C-alpha positions, -999 to 999 in steps of 0.1 A, spaced: -457 -413 862 -493 -407 872 -520 -392 849 -515 -357 861 -478 -358 855 -484 -375 821 -508 -347 811 -482 -320 818 -454 -340 801 -474 -346 770 -483 -309 767 -446 -299 769 -436 -325 744 -463 -316 719 -453 -280 718 -417 -290 713 -428 -310 683 -448 -281 669 -417 -259 673 -398 -286 653 -424 -281 625 -416 -244 625 -379 -251 621 -386 -274 592 -407 -248 574 -382 -220 580 -353 -242 568 -372 -251 536 -380 -215 529 -344 -204 534 -330 -232 513 -352 -223 483 -346 -186 486 -309 -192 486 -310 -218 458 -329 -195 434 -317 -162 447 -353 -150 445 -380 -153 473 -409 -149 448 -415 -187 447 -417 -188 485 -444 -161 485 -464 -181 460 -461 -212 482 -471 -193 513 -502 -179 496 -512 -213 483 -507 -231 516 -525 -205 536 -554 -203 512 -559 -241 510 -557 -246 547 -578 -215 556 -606 -232 536 -599 -265 554 -600 -248 588 -634 -233 583 -648 -265 567 -628 -292 586 -659 -308 602 -679 -310 570 -649 -324 551 -641 -351 577 -678 -361 580 -682 -364 543 -650 -384 538 -662 -409 564 -698 -410 552 -712 -400 586 -748 -391 592 -765 -371 620 -773 -393 650 -809 -390 665 -815 -391 702 -842 -418 698 -819 -442 679 -788 -436 699 -800 -427 734 -769 -438 753 -747 -419 729 -767 -388 735 -771 -390 773 -735 -400 779 -722 -371 758 -746 -346 775 -736 -357 810 -698 -356 803 -701 -323 785 -716 -307 816 -688 -321 837 -662 -309 813 -678 -274 810 -683 -277 773 -712 -271 750 -727 -304 739 -711 -312 705 -731 -323 675 -733 -361 673 -728 -382 642 -726 -419 634 -709 -440 607 -726 -472 597 -696 -495 601 -691 -526 623 -656 -516 631 -655 -499 666 -640 -464 664 -647 -427 671 -633 -393 666 -639 -356 673 -635 -327 649 -644 -291 645 -625 -258 648 -634 -249 684 -656 -258 714 -688 -242 699 -683 -259 665 -673 -294 677 -685 -328 665 -682 -362 681 -687 -391 657 -688 -429 665 -693 -460 645 -724 -481 649 -701 -510 657 -686 -491 687 -720 -481 701 -732 -517 698 -701 -533 713 -693 -512 744 -710 -511 777 -720 -478 792 -689 -473 814 -667 -482 783 -687 -457 762 -682 -430 788 -645 -436 786 -644 -432 748 -666 -401 749 -646 -385 776 -615 -392 755 -631 -374 725 -643 -345 746 -608 -341 760 -596 -336 724 -620 -307 722 -612 -293 757 -574 -295 751 -578 -278 717 -563 -308 699 -583 -301 668 -568 -266 664 -533 -279 671 -537 -307 646 -549 -281 621 -517 -262 626 -497 -293 621 -515 -301 589 -509 -265 577 -472 -267 584 -468 -302 568 -488 -291 538 -467 -260 535 -435 -280 534 -449 -305 508 -462 -277 485 -429 -258 486 -409 -289 479 -432 -299 450 -429 -264 435 -391 -266 438 -389 -300 421 -411 -288 392 -391 -256 388 -359 -276 387 -371 -292 354 -371 -257 339 -335 -249 350 -313 -248 380 -309 -223 407 -293 -189 407 -259 -190 388 -240 -172 416 -252 -198 440 -242 -226 417 -207 -213 413 -204 -203 449 -206 -235 469 -216 -268 452 -218 -287 486 -243 -262 500 -263 -265 468 -265 -303 471 -274 -300 508 -301 -275 500 -317 -298 473 -316 -328 496 -331 -308 525 -359 -295 504 -368 -329 490 -367 -346 524 -385 -318 543 -421 -331 536 -411 -365 550 -397 -349 581 -428 -327 585 -451 -357 581 -431 -376 608 -434 -347 632 -472 -345 624 -476 -382 633 -456 -378 665 -478 -349 675 -509 -371 669 -495 -399 690 -487 -376 719 -522 -361 718 -538 -396 721 -519 -402 753 -530 -367 766 -566 -373 757 -565 -407 775 -552 -390 806 -576 -361 804 -606 -383 797 -599 -403 828 -599 -372 849 -635 -366 837 -649 -401 844 -626 -410 874 -628 -445 860 -597 -454 839 -608 -491 837 -637 -480 815 -615 -466 787 -589 -493 792 -616 -520 786 -629 -501 756 -595 -498 741 -590 -536 746 -621 -543 726 -613 -517 699 -578 -531 695 -590 -567 693 -611 -559 662 -587 -565 633 -609 -556 603 -605 -520 588 -632 -495 585 -650 -494 551 -642 -457 547 -607 -456 561 -584 -430 546 -550 -415 554 -563 -379 555 -584 -384 586 -568 -415 602 -551 -395 629 -584 -381 642 -598 -415 653 -593 -430 688 -576 -460 671 -562 -467 636 -592 -471 611 -571 -494 590 -575 -524 613 -553 -534 642 -547 -559 669 -544 -556 706 -506 -559 702 -502 -528 681 -473 -519 659 -442 -540 666 -411 -527 648 -396 -493 653 -402 -483 617 -439 -493 619 -442 -473 651 -425 -443 635 -451 -441 607 -481 -450 629 -508 -424 636 -515 -439 670 -494 -452 700 -497 -490 707 -529 -498 725 -510 -519 752 -489 -488 760 -521 -467 764 -538 -494 786 -507 -497 808 -506 -459 813 -543 -459 822 -541 -487 847 -508 -475 863 -511 -469 901 -519 -433 909 -498 -414 934 
C-alpha cells in the first residue's frame, strides 16, 4: 500500500472508530436511563461533559503548553525551527502556527490548537539539537499535517466522548451507593440489569481504547501526509529512528497530553511496544511499523 492509499484508508478507519465512540456513548445513556427509569441523571452528565470540554476546546493550546512547561520560541534562538515551519506552511497552504519549545533533552514534538488559525507547533530543545534540517523538515511536516487534517479537532471530539462515558459511569457508581435502580426494572429482568451495570462500568475502558486507537491511526496518517509535503520520506524516517532510539522519558510527561506527541513522551526504544496488550494501550504505533510504511516502494 503506497502513501496515497494509506492516507485514504486511515481516514476511513478513523471515522469508523469515531462512530464506535458514538455507539458506546449511546449505549451507556440508554443503559442508565433504563436502569433508573429516569433520564434526569443523563441530562446532568451531558451538561457536565459538554461544559467541561467546551472550556477545554477553547483553551486547549494554553492547557497543553502549560502542562508541558513550554515557552515561546524566538526566531533568533531557533532560526531553523522558524524557517522550516515558514517554508512548509506556505507549501501546505496554512497560516504559520505559533512556535514554542520545551527545555528537555528528550527529542519530541506536538501540534495543538482548535483550528488552522489558532494552531501551535511545539518542539523540545533536544529534538532541535539532535536533528539535521531534512529530518526537522520531516517532523514539522508531520505536525503541520495534524493541523491540515484537522486531527486536533478530531482528537478533541474523541476526548469529549471518552470523558462523557467516564463521567456518566462515575455518576452511576456513586448513585448506586444510595440505592439501586427503578424497582420495576429490578423485578422485570435481572439478567438485563446485570448486563446494564457491567456495560456502564466497562464503558469508560472501551471509550479509552477507542480513543487510543484513533490516536494511533492519526499518527500513520500524519506520517503519510507529511511526506507528501516534503517529498522526502527518508527525512522523517531518519528522525523517527533517532527519536525512537532515545529511551529516557520527558521531564514533564503526562498521560493527558501523551497522544499529541510525535512519539510517546514516557520513553521508548526503536523496537516499540512488543506484546499485543502493550500495543492495545499504547498512544502511538510502533516506530518500526511507521518507518516501514514511510520507506515502502511507491507505486
